[in-house]
C-alpha positions, 0 to 999 in steps of 0.5 A: 068603269072604263071600256078598256080595263076592269078585271075583278074576276079570274074566270070571266072572258079574257078580253085584253091581256098584258104579256112579256116576250122572253128577253135576254135577261131571261135567257141568261138567268143564273139558275141559282140566283133566280131559283130556276131548275136550269138556265132557259134556252132563249130561242126555245123560250121565245118559240114557246111564248109565241105559241102561248100568245097564239092560243090566247089570240085564238080564244079572242083575247087582245094581247098587248106586249109589256116591252120596256127594257128591263135588263136585270129582271129575269122574272119580268116575263111573269107579268101577273105579279107586279099589279092588280087591275080593278074596275076602277084602275090598277093597284101597283103592288110591291114585290116580296122577292127582292130581285123583282123590286123595280118591275112595278114602276115599269108596269105602271108606265105600261098602264099609263100608256094604255090610259089605265088609271093608277088607283093605288100604289103599295108603299112603305113596308107593304109587300104583295105579289099578284100570284097571291091575289085571287078574285073569288068573285067580283067583291071578294079577293083572297090574299095569300100571306106568305113570303111574298105578301105580308100583313101590311100588304093586306092592310093596304090592299083592303084600304085600296079596295074598300071604296070599291066594296071589295072584301079581302079574305086572308089565307095563311100560306105554309112554309113548304120549301122556304123563303127562296122558293116561290109558293104563291096562293095560286101555286095550289089553287086556280079558278076555272069556272063559277065556284069550281077550282083546281086545287092541290089540297095538301097545301091548302090552309084549313080555314081557307079550305073551310071558307071555300067549302062553305061557299059551295066551291067544288074542287078538282084535285091535282095528284102530287106528281102533277103538282110538281109540273104546275097542273094547279096553275090554270088560266081561265079564258072564259067560264069553263074554258082554260089553258094549262101546261101540257103534260098533266093528263090526269088533271086535264082529264078531271077538268074535262070530266067536270065539263071544262074545255081544256087547251094546253101549251108547251112550257118546258123553258117558260114554265117548268124551268122557272116557276111560272105557269099560264096565270103567271105569264099573263096580266089580265087587263079586261075581263067580262062582257 
């Protein structure tokens, strides 16, 4: 394993992370085309993002900017989705949202500049987005199958990860709001500590819920009104330390009661208007140690 990359965990201490500061493409995004609730205010979005990055740095994380010009990609600030970083290098994914196809190659160039080897590139009909991929432990990757990640994507991910001794566990996602909306696996579950997850149970696939229960996972339930404000989208900075969107007091209280240290960020522009929370805004490069 190289010293500068390796991230087969959702909860180990976040050492290095890739982010993208909101740019002109985000600021002028057509809400109908991009499925946003309204057009973001770029100046405010940058303020929110800078404060978000400051929280990461205060937690001891090295922050690296993915700043290649991508003038037609409003969603590119959600750097979690175009790739997955393993202990052996990066897997370049293939976006299920057609408007985002093209982000993958730009991220691959960022990785190459950081001397992170490219382990595998999804190709052909395969589709997979980072928001559908969640490490349950170092050897188990949950893969949400829905509108953004398909069966061929799962097959190629398993092909890429088998030499690393990793098993992919499929989770069939519900239709929910349909193909235009963004429902990722991590829309309704985030890991915050060893076998401890924040969940919105009404959207949990039953076999996946049963699997996690059999593995002795504990669940912190998110109320319906806070699911609407992304309380399920929680970024672990270390085991039991997490960063979440402000304005979700019940979930925050439940996390604290479960022994977690909870940090919050304000994300009216960068999250609530545009379907992406704390996890989506980050692409972990190195966790652990």
